[in-house]
N, C-alpha and C positions, 0 to 999 in steps of 0.2 A: 323578892327572890322566892321562887317556889321551893317547897320542901320535898317535891317528888311524888307526893301522894295525890290520889284522885278522890274526889268527894264521895263517890259511890263505890269505891273499890271493894268494900265488904258486902255489897248487896248482890244477891243472886235473883235473877228474873227467869221465870218459866213462861215462855211466850208461845201460845198456841195460835196466834193470829196469822192471817194471810193478807196479801196485798199491802196496802199502804197505811191504813189508819193505825193498826197496832204495830206494824213494822217500823214506821218512822218514830213512834213513841218509844219502842224498846231501843231503837237506834240512838235516840237522844240519851237514854240512860246508859247505853254502852259507851258513848262518847265521854261520859263522865266517870267511867271506870267500872260500871256494873258488869257482872258476868251474866250474859244473856244466853240462855239455852233455848234455841229455836226448835220446837217440836213439830215435825213434818210427817206427812203421810208416806209410808214406805213406797218407794218406786215412783212417786209422783212429786211429792214436795209441795211447797208453796206455789200456787198458780202463777205468781208473779215471776217465777223462774222462766216461764215460757211465754211471757206477755209481749214479746217483740213481734215482728222484727224492728230493728236489726238485732242479730245475735252475734255474740263473740264467744268463742270457745264453747258453743252449744247452749249458752244461756243469755238472757236479756241483760244488757248493762243497766237497764232500769231496776232490775232486781238488786244489782250490786249497790246502787245508790241508797238503798234502805236496809242493807244487811251487812255492812262492815262490822267487824269485831264481835260477831256472834258465833256460837257453836251449834251445829246442826245435829239433831238426834231424830232418827226415824222410829216412831212408835205407832203401832196399830191400836188405836183407842177402841176399836170394836172387838178386840181380843182381850180377854180377862187379864192375861199376863202383861199385855201392853199397857193396860190401865194401871196395873199394880206398879209397873216400872215408873209410870208418870207419878203416881202417889209417892213413890220413894224419892223422886226428885223434888216433889212439892214439900215433903217433910223437911228438906234442908234449905228451902228457898225463902225469900222475903216477899216476892211479888209474883202474882199470877195474872196473866193477861189473856183474854179471849175475845174474839169479835164474831161469835156465832149469832145467827138470828135467834131472838128470844125463844126458849124452849129446846133448842138443840143441845145446849150444854147439859141440861137435865137428862136428856135421852142418852148422852154419852157418859153420864155420871161424872161430869166435871163442873157441875154448878157450884155455887158458893158453899152450900151445905156439905157436899161431898168433899170438896177441897179443904174446907176448914176442919173437917173431921180428922184430917191428917196433919194439919198445921193451924192451930187456933189463932195464931198471931199474924197470919199472912195478910198482905194487902191484895185484895181481889178486885181486878178491874174488868168490867164487862162493857165492851164497846159494841154498839149496834146503830143502825140507821136512825131509829126513832126512840131509842130507850126501851127499858123493860116494862113500861106501863103505857097506858093510853090506847085509844082505838086503832092507832097505826102501828102498834108495837111489832106485829108479826109481818109487816110488809118488808120485802127486800129493798135494799137501797144502796146505790153507789154514788160516787161524786157527781155524776151528771144529774141524777134525780135531785140530789140535795142542792146543787147549784140552782136548779130550777125552782124548787119548793121553798128555798130560803130567801128568795127575792133578788139574789145576786144577778141572775140572768136578765131580770126585768130592768136593771139599771146598767147593764154592760152592753157595749156595742155602739153602733152609729145611731143617729137621731131618727132613722127611719122606723125605729120601734121594734125591729125583728130581734128576738132574744139571742144573745150571744154568750157562749160558755167562756169563762176565763181559761186561758191556754195552759195552765198548770192544774193538777188535781187539788185545787184550793181547799175544798171542804174536807178532803181526806187529811191534808196536812194540818189544817186548823184543829180538827178533832184530835189528831195525834199529839199536838202540842198541849191541848187541854189535858189529855190523858197523862202525859209526862208531868205536867204541873200538878195534877191531882195526886198522882203517885208520890211525888216528892213531898207534897203536903202531908200525905198519910204516913209516910216514913218519919217525918218530923214529929207528927203527933204520936206515933208509936214510941219514939224515943222518950217522950214526956209521960205517956200513960201506960205503956206496955201492951196496949190493945191493938189488934188488927183493924182493918177497915174494908168496907165494900164501896166500890165506885161504880155507879150506873151512869154511863155516858152515851148520849144520843148525838148523832152527827148533826141533825137539824138544829137542835138547841145550841150546839157548839158554835154554829155559824152566826146565829142571830146577834150576839153582842158585837160582832164586827161590822154591823150595818151603820153604826154611829151617825154620820151625817144624814144618810137616807132615812134612818129611823127618826131623827130629829125633825125632818120635813113632815113625816107622817104624824108625829105628835103635834105639829103645828097646823094640821089639817090640810096639808098639801100632798100631792102625789109625785113621788120621785120618778124620773124618766131617764132613759139612756141619753148620755150626752157626749158620746165618743170619748175624747180625752179631756173634755172640759170638766170643771168642778162646779157643783151646785151652789157654792157660797163664796167662791174666790175667783177673781179675774185680774190679770191673765194668769191662768194656772192650767196649762195645756200643752199640747204638742203643735209645733209649727213646722212647715216644710221649709227647708233651706235650699241652696243651689245644688247640693249634692246628697241630701239626706233629710234627717229630721232632728229637731231640737226641742227639748222640754224646757219651758220657762215657768218659774213659780214666783209670783210677786204677792206676798202675803200681807203687805202693809203699804202705807202711803210712801214711806221712805224708799222702799224698793221700787215702787212704781215710778217715782220721780227719777231714781237712778237709772232705771231701764230706759225711760224716754231720753235722758241725756246720753246714755251709752250708744243708742241707736240713732242719735241725731234727729229725734222727732219731738222737739219741744212743743209742736202744735198739738200733740196728743195730750200732753200734761195740762194744757190750758183749755182743752175741749170740754165743755160742760157735760157732754155725754159720758165722759170718763173721769170726772172730777174725784169721785169717791169710789171705794170698792163696790158699794151698793149700786152706784151708777153704772160701773163697768159690768157688773153681773146683769143688770137690766138691759144693757146694750152689748151683750157678749158677741153676737154675730157681727155687728159692725166693727167692734174692736178686733176681732179675729181677722177680718178682711184688711184692716189697716196694717196690722202687725205682720201678717204673712206677706203682704206686698213688699215690705221692707226686708224680712228675713230671707226671702228667695234671692236677694241680691248678692249674698255672700255664702261661702261654704260653712258647714257646721264647725270645722276647726277654726275658721276665721272668727265666727261668732263666739266660740269658746274663749278665744283670746280677748276679744273686746268686752264681753259680758262678765266672764268669771275672773280671769287673771287681772284685768285692768279695773273693772268696775265693781267686782264682788257681788254680782247678781246671781242668785241661784238658778243655774241652768245646766243642762247635761244632754249629751247625745243619746239617741235611741240605739243601743247596741244589739247586735244579734247574740244568740246564746254563746257561741264560741268566744266572741270578744268580751262578753260579760264574765266568762269563766277565767279567761287568760288575758290579763292586762297588768300594767305596772303597779296598780293599787292592790289587786288581789295577790300579786306576786309578793309585794312587800308585807302583806298581812298574813301570808301563808294560807290563803283561803282555799287554794287547791294544792293537792300533793299527790303522792303515790304511795301505795303499800306493796310489798313484795309478795308474790304468790309463787309457790314452788313449781307450778306447771305453767302458769300464764305470764310469768314475768311481772313487770310493774303494772299494777291496776290503779287507774285514776281514782282519786278521792276528793269529794267536796267536804272540806272540814267544817265543823260547826263553829259559830262565831263567838263563843264565850272565852275571853282572855282573862285569866285570873292572875292576881298578883302573888298569891301564896299557894295555889294548888295547880295541878296539871289537868289537862283534858286533851282530847284528841283520839283519833283512831290509830290502832296499833296493828291490826290484822285484816286480811282481805275477807270478802264474803265467803262463807263456807260452802264447800261442795255438799250436795245432798247426803245426809247421814255421815258426814266426815267424822263426827265426834261421838257417834252412838256408843261405841264400846268404851271409849275413854271416860265419858261422862258417867255412864252407868257403873263403871269400875270404881269411880270416886264415891259412889253411895253403896258399895259393898258387893257388887255382882262379880262372881268369879268367871274366868274365861270359859269354863265348861258350861256354866249356866247361860252365858251369852250365846254360846253355840246352840244350845237347846232352844232358846227363845227365837233365834234367827231361823232355825229349822222349822219351828212351829208357826212362823209368820207373825210373831208378836212384835219383833223389831226388824228393821231393815238391815241389809248387808252393808257394812262399812265400805266405802269406795277405796280404791287403791290410789292414795294421794301421796306423792313424794314429799318428804319433809327435809 
C-alpha cells in the first residue's frame, strides 16, 4: 500500500534544455515527483512547441508528450538580470540540466563553474551530441545523425542494404534515459557524501551499449547487416504475413519451436534437418520464412493468436498501429494512458510512465505548461516582489506571463 509520497518530491530541477534529450529526462524526474522548472526563451520558448504539424491549441502535441508536470519560466539569459534570476533559481535547486553544444554554456555564463558558484552541491548534467571532449565535440547533432553514426541505421530496414531510420527518435530517448539514470545516481551519491556531481553525457556514446547482439557479431569478427524483422541469432524470431495483417512470432528455444510446429500442424518442419536446431534454422532462415509464411497466410491474425497464444502458449503478437498500441484492453487495465485537466484545453491525453511502486506514488499530475505560465509565481518563491517582476518584464529580462485561467 502506498504512503502517498513520491520518491523525488523534494527535488527541484532547473531545466534549460530544448527538444527531447533533456526534455524527456526531466519528464522522467517529474513523473517521480520532482519540481521541474523549465527555463525558456521569452516569446519563443522550446523549439519543440512549434515542431508540428499537427497542432492543437496552437502547439504541437509532440511537445506535450515530453513536458507534462513542468513549470515554464521565461528568462532572457543574454540579459544580466535574466541570468541573475536564473542564478537565484539555481541557488534553491538540486539539479541543473542543459543540452547546449559544448562552449555555448560558457558564453551564456551557465557552465558548471558559473552554476556551481551559486550552488556548490548541485547536480549539473551537460547533454550534447558527442560529449564535452574529443575531436567531434563541437559538431551539431540530432537523432537522425546519431542513428546513422551509431550503427543503428546500418542494421535497420530491409535486406536490400539501404539504411533506414528507426521510426521513433530512439537516440534522443536513449540519451534522456541515461541522463535520468545518471542524475538519480548522483542524487543518491550526494545523500551519502554531501557532494554535488557533474555529468558529461554524449548521445553517440549513450547509444553504443544498446547494440548488444550486433556488437557481439563485430567482436566475433562478423559484419552485422540489416535483416528486416529477422534476428541475427534466433529463428523463427520475426514478422510473418497473415490473411489480414502481420504477426510476430518468437521461438527462443527448442521447446517453443516444437510447440509452434505442433500448433500450426506442421510436424514436417520439426523433423526437417534444415530446421533441427536454432543454429540450423538461422543458417536456413530464408527457407524457414517461406515455409512458415505459406502457413500463416491461411488464417487471420486473431485466429493465429487464439491457436498460438491462448491454446499453445507460444510467444506471438499482432503488429498494431500506434492508436491501437495506445488504446487497448491491456493498456487500459494498467493505466498506461490517461488524461490531465487543462483550464483552457480540457482533457489533455497523457502517456503514463511504467513504474508501478508498492510503497510510493508516481505519475503525472498537471498538463504541459503554457510558455511562461509560471514565470512570476516561480520567481516569487525565491524572493522577487511584484514591482521587481514588473521592472524585469519591462526591461526584457523575463517574459510576460500569459493569461491562463485557473
